[in-house]
TORPA-4810 file (N, C-alpha, C, O; in nm, 3 decimals):
<nodes>
NODE_1_-0.505_1.193_1.184_-0.612_1.248_1.091_-0.725_1.311_1.181_-0.758_1.259_1.287_M
NODE_2_-0.778_1.416_1.137_-0.872_1.494_1.206_-1.003_1.411_1.228_-1.052_1.359_1.128_N
NODE_3_-1.058_1.395_1.340_-1.178_1.312_1.367_-1.305_1.372_1.294_-1.402_1.299_1.271_E
NODE_4_-1.302_1.501_1.258_-1.416_1.561_1.195_-1.417_1.529_1.051_-1.517_1.546_0.981_D
NODE_5_-1.297_1.479_1.003_-1.300_1.444_0.858_-1.359_1.309_0.834_-1.345_1.215_0.913_E
NODE_6_-1.429_1.304_0.719_-1.492_1.175_0.689_-1.400_1.081_0.617_-1.283_1.110_0.595_G
NODE_7_-1.459_0.963_0.578_-1.384_0.860_0.511_-1.432_0.873_0.363_-1.551_0.894_0.338_R
NODE_8_-1.345_0.859_0.273_-1.370_0.855_0.128_-1.423_0.711_0.088_-1.347_0.613_0.093_L
NODE_9_-1.549_0.700_0.050_-1.586_0.562_0.005_-1.510_0.523_-0.120_-1.464_0.609_-0.194_P
NODE_10_-1.496_0.387_-0.143_-1.432_0.342_-0.256_-1.490_0.397_-0.383_-1.415_0.434_-0.473_V
NODE_11_-1.624_0.404_-0.392_-1.694_0.445_-0.508_-1.655_0.589_-0.540_-1.633_0.624_-0.655_A
NODE_12_-1.648_0.669_-0.437_-1.615_0.819_-0.456_-1.470_0.826_-0.503_-1.437_0.912_-0.585_A
NODE_13_-1.383_0.739_-0.452_-1.241_0.736_-0.494_-1.229_0.696_-0.638_-1.152_0.758_-0.712_G
NODE_14_-1.294_0.606_-0.677_-1.302_0.554_-0.819_-1.357_0.672_-0.908_-1.305_0.702_-1.015_I
NODE_15_-1.460_0.733_-0.856_-1.520_0.854_-0.934_-1.407_0.954_-0.960_-1.384_1.000_-1.072_F
NODE_16_-1.332_0.989_-0.841_-1.241_1.091_-0.860_-1.122_1.048_-0.950_-1.070_1.132_-1.023_L
NODE_17_-1.079_0.925_-0.947_-0.978_0.881_-1.037_-1.019_0.891_-1.180_-0.938_0.925_-1.266_I
NODE_18_-1.144_0.863_-1.210_-1.203_0.872_-1.341_-1.205_1.003_-1.388_-1.167_1.029_-1.502_V
NODE_19_-1.252_1.098_-1.302_-1.253_1.237_-1.337_-1.108_1.292_-1.356_-1.085_1.374_-1.446_V
NODE_20_-1.011_1.248_-1.272_-0.876_1.297_-1.296_-0.823_1.245_-1.428_-0.755_1.319_-1.499_G
NODE_21_-0.850_1.123_-1.463_-0.798_1.059_-1.591_-0.864_1.138_-1.717_-0.799_1.168_-1.816_I
NODE_22_-0.989_1.164_-1.701_-1.055_1.235_-1.807_-0.999_1.385_-1.821_-0.975_1.435_-1.931_I
NODE_23_-0.980_1.451_-1.704_-0.923_1.588_-1.720_-0.790_1.590_-1.768_-0.757_1.677_-1.849_A
NODE_24_-0.696_1.490_-1.721_-0.550_1.485_-1.757_-0.542_1.441_-1.921_-0.458_1.490_-1.997_D
NODE_25_-0.633_1.353_-1.959_-0.625_1.303_-2.103_-0.675_1.417_-2.187_-0.618_1.438_-2.294_V
NODE_26_-0.774_1.490_-2.148_-0.840_1.590_-2.222_-0.736_1.707_-2.245_-0.726_1.758_-2.357_S
NODE_27_-0.660_1.748_-2.141_-0.576_1.863_-2.167_-0.459_1.822_-2.240_-0.412_1.897_-2.326_K
NODE_28_-0.401_1.701_-2.212_-0.287_1.663_-2.299_-0.336_1.635_-2.438_-0.268_1.677_-2.532_V
NODE_29_-0.445_1.569_-2.461_-0.491_1.541_-2.596_-0.522_1.669_-2.677_-0.492_1.683_-2.795_G
NODE_30_-0.585_1.760_-2.601_-0.616_1.880_-2.685_-0.490_1.961_-2.716_-0.483_2.026_-2.820_L
NODE_31_-0.388_1.958_-2.624_-0.268_2.029_-2.647_-0.191_1.952_-2.764_-0.136_2.016_-2.853_D
NODE_32_-0.188_1.821_-2.762_-0.115_1.753_-2.871_-0.184_1.757_-3.002_-0.117_1.776_-3.104_A
NODE_33_-0.313_1.740_-3.008_-0.380_1.746_-3.133_-0.406_1.883_-3.195_-0.385_1.902_-3.315_L
NODE_34_-0.452_1.976_-3.118_-0.485_2.112_-3.162_-0.408_2.224_-3.120_-0.411_2.332_-3.179_F
NODE_35_-0.330_2.199_-3.004_-0.250_2.307_-2.951_-0.323_2.401_-2.861_-0.270_2.506_-2.825_G
NODE_36_-0.446_2.365_-2.823_-0.527_2.455_-2.745_-0.544_2.412_-2.594_-0.622_2.470_-2.519_I
NODE_37_-0.468_2.309_-2.554_-0.476_2.262_-2.419_-0.429_2.361_-2.320_-0.471_2.362_-2.204_G
NODE_38_-0.339_2.447_-2.369_-0.287_2.558_-2.272_-0.388_2.660_-2.252_-0.385_2.731_-2.152_F
NODE_39_-0.481_2.673_-2.347_-0.592_2.771_-2.334_-0.712_2.723_-2.255_-0.766_2.788_-2.166_I
NODE_40_-0.752_2.593_-2.300_-0.866_2.531_-2.246_-0.847_2.488_-2.096_-0.940_2.495_-2.015_L
NODE_41_-0.728_2.447_-2.065_-0.702_2.388_-1.937_-0.733_2.484_-1.823_-0.809_2.444_-1.735_D
NODE_42_-0.682_2.608_-1.815_-0.710_2.697_-1.704_-0.856_2.758_-1.717_-0.914_2.802_-1.617_P
NODE_43_-0.910_2.758_-1.836_-1.044_2.821_-1.850_-1.161_2.715_-1.839_-1.273_2.751_-1.805_L
NODE_44_-1.132_2.584_-1.869_-1.248_2.499_-1.874_-1.225_2.369_-1.800_-1.311_2.328_-1.722_L
NODE_45_-1.102_2.297_-1.821_-1.076_2.163_-1.777_-1.050_2.172_-1.620_-1.111_2.100_-1.541_I
NODE_46_-0.964_2.258_-1.583_-0.928_2.271_-1.440_-1.046_2.315_-1.350_-1.065_2.259_-1.241_T
NODE_47_-1.124_2.415_-1.395_-1.240_2.453_-1.307_-1.348_2.350_-1.290_-1.412_2.337_-1.186_P
NODE_48_-1.365_2.271_-1.408_-1.458_2.155_-1.394_-1.408_2.050_-1.302_-1.482_2.002_-1.217_I
NODE_49_-1.290_2.013_-1.316_-1.224_1.909_-1.238_-1.216_1.948_-1.087_-1.233_1.867_-0.997_A
NODE_50_-1.188_2.073_-1.070_-1.186_2.124_-0.927_-1.316_2.118_-0.868_-1.327_2.075_-0.753_W
NODE_51_-1.433_2.162_-0.944_-1.558_2.164_-0.898_-1.610_2.021_-0.857_-1.671_1.999_-0.752_F
NODE_52_-1.580_1.924_-0.952_-1.633_1.793_-0.917_-1.547_1.731_-0.803_-1.599_1.646_-0.731_L
NODE_53_-1.421_1.768_-0.783_-1.343_1.713_-0.656_-1.401_1.783_-0.540_-1.418_1.718_-0.437_F
NODE_54_-1.432_1.909_-0.543_-1.482_1.988_-0.434_-1.604_1.933_-0.384_-1.618_1.908_-0.264_L
NODE_55_-1.706_1.909_-0.479_-1.833_1.859_-0.449_-1.827_1.714_-0.377_-1.891_1.687_-0.276_I
NODE_56_-1.746_1.631_-0.439_-1.726_1.494_-0.389_-1.665_1.489_-0.254_-1.710_1.416_-0.165_T
NODE_57_-1.559_1.568_-0.237_-1.492_1.567_-0.104_-1.584_1.626_0.001_-1.603_1.569_0.108_L
NODE_58_-1.642_1.741_-0.032_-1.732_1.812_0.072_-1.848_1.713_0.110_-1.888_1.703_0.226_N
NODE_59_-1.899_1.641_0.005_-2.012_1.551_0.033_-1.967_1.447_0.130_-2.052_1.402_0.207_H
NODE_60_-1.852_1.406_0.136_-1.790_1.308_0.223_-1.723_1.359_0.345_-1.655_1.284_0.415_N
NODE_61_-1.740_1.485_0.371_-1.685_1.565_0.488_-1.531_1.556_0.488_-1.472_1.540_0.595_N
NODE_62_-1.465_1.567_0.373_-1.319_1.569_0.357_-1.293_1.713_0.302_-1.348_1.752_0.199_I
NODE_63_-1.209_1.788_0.375_-1.175_1.916_0.335_-1.066_1.922_0.214_-0.962_1.856_0.221_P
NODE_64_-1.094_1.996_0.114_-0.988_1.991_0.002_-0.869_2.089_0.022_-0.758_2.070_-0.028_M
NODE_65_-0.900_2.196_0.099_-0.799_2.291_0.112_-0.749_2.318_0.258_-0.658_2.398_0.281_F
NODE_66_-0.813_2.247_0.355_-0.776_2.269_0.491_-0.738_2.131_0.554_-0.756_2.026_0.493_T
NODE_67_-0.688_2.138_0.673_-0.660_2.012_0.742_-0.518_1.973_0.714_-0.438_2.052_0.664_G
NODE_68_-0.485_1.838_0.751_-0.347_1.797_0.737_-0.308_1.778_0.592_-0.191_1.791_0.556_K
NODE_69_-0.402_1.749_0.512_-0.373_1.733_0.362_-0.414_1.842_0.274_-0.417_1.826_0.152_R
NODE_70_-0.447_1.961_0.334_-0.488_2.076_0.260_-0.381_2.125_0.171_-0.413_2.175_0.063_G
NODE_71_-0.252_2.117_0.206_-0.146_2.156_0.121_-0.139_2.086_-0.013_-0.093_2.141_-0.113_W
NODE_72_-0.187_1.961_-0.013_-0.193_1.884_-0.131_-0.291_1.940_-0.235_-0.262_1.953_-0.354_V
NODE_73_-0.414_1.972_-0.179_-0.511_2.035_-0.260_-0.465_2.171_-0.333_-0.483_2.195_-0.453_G
NODE_74_-0.403_2.255_-0.243_-0.356_2.385_-0.288_-0.242_2.364_-0.384_-0.231_2.439_-0.481_W
NODE_75_-0.153_2.261_-0.362_-0.039_2.245_-0.453_-0.087_2.189_-0.585_-0.028_2.218_-0.690_A
NODE_76_-0.192_2.110_-0.581_-0.249_2.058_-0.716_-0.317_2.165_-0.790_-0.306_2.174_-0.913_N
NODE_77_-0.390_2.251_-0.718_-0.461_2.358_-0.795_-0.366_2.456_-0.855_-0.385_2.496_-0.970_L
NODE_78_-0.264_2.497_-0.784_-0.157_2.588_-0.830_-0.084_2.528_-0.944_-0.062_2.596_-1.044_V
NODE_79_-0.045_2.405_-0.934_0.015_2.333_-1.044_-0.064_2.322_-1.164_-0.007_2.330_-1.273_Y
NODE_80_-0.199_2.302_-1.156_-0.292_2.297_-1.267_-0.291_2.428_-1.350_-0.313_2.426_-1.471_S
NODE_81_-0.266_2.536_-1.284_-0.270_2.670_-1.361_-0.131_2.699_-1.412_-0.116_2.801_-1.480_F
NODE_82_-0.031_2.624_-1.388_0.104_2.667_-1.440_0.117_2.612_-1.588_0.104_2.493_-1.618_L
NODE_83_0.144_2.717_-1.678_0.147_2.676_-1.817_0.280_2.603_-1.842_0.385_2.639_-1.787_P
NODE_84_0.272_2.495_-1.930_0.405_2.432_-1.967_0.424_2.304_-1.879_0.489_2.208_-1.921_G
NODE_85_0.372_2.304_-1.768_0.389_2.183_-1.675_0.263_2.089_-1.678_0.255_1.990_-1.605_L
NODE_86_0.171_2.124_-1.759_0.040_2.047_-1.749_0.043_1.915_-1.816_-0.057_1.844_-1.818_D
NODE_87_0.152_1.882_-1.869_0.162_1.745_-1.932_0.166_1.623_-1.831_0.146_1.507_-1.868_F
NODE_88_0.193_1.658_-1.700_0.198_1.556_-1.601_0.055_1.532_-1.552_-0.020_1.630_-1.550_L
NODE_89_0.011_1.421_-1.514_-0.122_1.385_-1.474_-0.158_1.432_-1.327_-0.168_1.350_-1.236_P
NODE_90_-0.174_1.556_-1.308_-0.185_1.612_-1.172_-0.317_1.574_-1.110_-0.316_1.540_-0.992_D
NODE_91_-0.430_1.576_-1.178_-0.555_1.544_-1.124_-0.566_1.396_-1.092_-0.626_1.359_-0.991_W
NODE_92_-0.511_1.313_-1.175_-0.512_1.171_-1.147_-0.426_1.139_-1.025_-0.468_1.064_-0.937_T
NODE_93_-0.307_1.196_-1.018_-0.219_1.171_-0.904_-0.292_1.224_-0.768_-0.282_1.162_-0.662_V
NODE_94_-0.355_1.329_-0.779_-0.425_1.386_-0.661_-0.543_1.294_-0.618_-0.572_1.277_-0.499_Y
NODE_95_-0.606_1.238_-0.715_-0.730_1.151_-0.683_-0.670_1.016_-0.632_-0.728_0.959_-0.540_A
NODE_96_-0.562_0.965_-0.684_-0.509_0.843_-0.634_-0.463_0.862_-0.489_-0.489_0.776_-0.404_V
NODE_97_-0.395_0.972_-0.459_-0.345_1.004_-0.328_-0.463_1.007_-0.235_-0.460_0.937_-0.133_Y
NODE_98_-0.566_1.082_-0.263_-0.690_1.090_-0.169_-0.757_0.957_-0.155_-0.806_0.924_-0.047_L
NODE_99_-0.759_0.882_-0.256_-0.830_0.752_-0.247_-0.757_0.666_-0.152_-0.816_0.618_-0.056_T
NODE_100_-0.629_0.644_-0.175_-0.561_0.549_-0.094_-0.532_0.604_0.046_-0.527_0.527_0.141_F
NODE_101_-0.514_0.730_0.060_-0.484_0.791_0.192_-0.604_0.794_0.280_-0.592_0.775_0.401_K
NODE_102_-0.719_0.816_0.223_-0.842_0.824_0.313_-0.916_0.698_0.319_-1.004_0.687_0.405_Y
NODE_103_-0.893_0.602_0.238_-0.957_0.469_0.250_-0.876_0.379_0.331_-0.934_0.306_0.411_T
NODE_104_-0.751_0.375_0.319_-0.661_0.282_0.376_-0.635_0.323_0.531_-0.634_0.239_0.621_R
NODE_105_-0.617_0.451_0.551_-0.579_0.500_0.684_-0.685_0.473_0.787_-0.651_0.437_0.900_Q
NODE_106_-0.803_0.488_0.755_-0.909_0.467_0.858_-0.938_0.319_0.897_-1.003_0.289_0.998_R
NODE_107_-0.887_0.232_0.813_-0.903_0.085_0.842_-0.816_0.042_0.952_-0.855_-0.044_1.031_R
NODE_108_-0.705_0.094_0.960_-0.599_0.051_1.051_-0.620_0.113_1.198_-0.562_0.067_1.296_W
NODE_109_-0.696_0.209_1.202_-0.712_0.284_1.333_-0.845_0.241_1.398_-0.880_0.289_1.506_H
</nodes>
């Protein structure tokens, strides 16, 4: 792990997980109920989730798109914009990955 990268506090990790769950439930729910999840996800849901993740991670000195785990941020963002594959909980999985990777890894070193 890069020494310049910060540690994600548990509260921030929980916040990211909640944001991820809300984003994923919103896009799947809007698509299932009204059929507009495919339209609103790339225009509204993904940009808001991306912005909240970016602010939270930058506040804690954790890069979202660079460093050893930058590929995960890019993969999640690209996946979020792919139509038809949005039914999987991408933001929640990304938040859980960041939470457990950044809080657990620093304790053992």
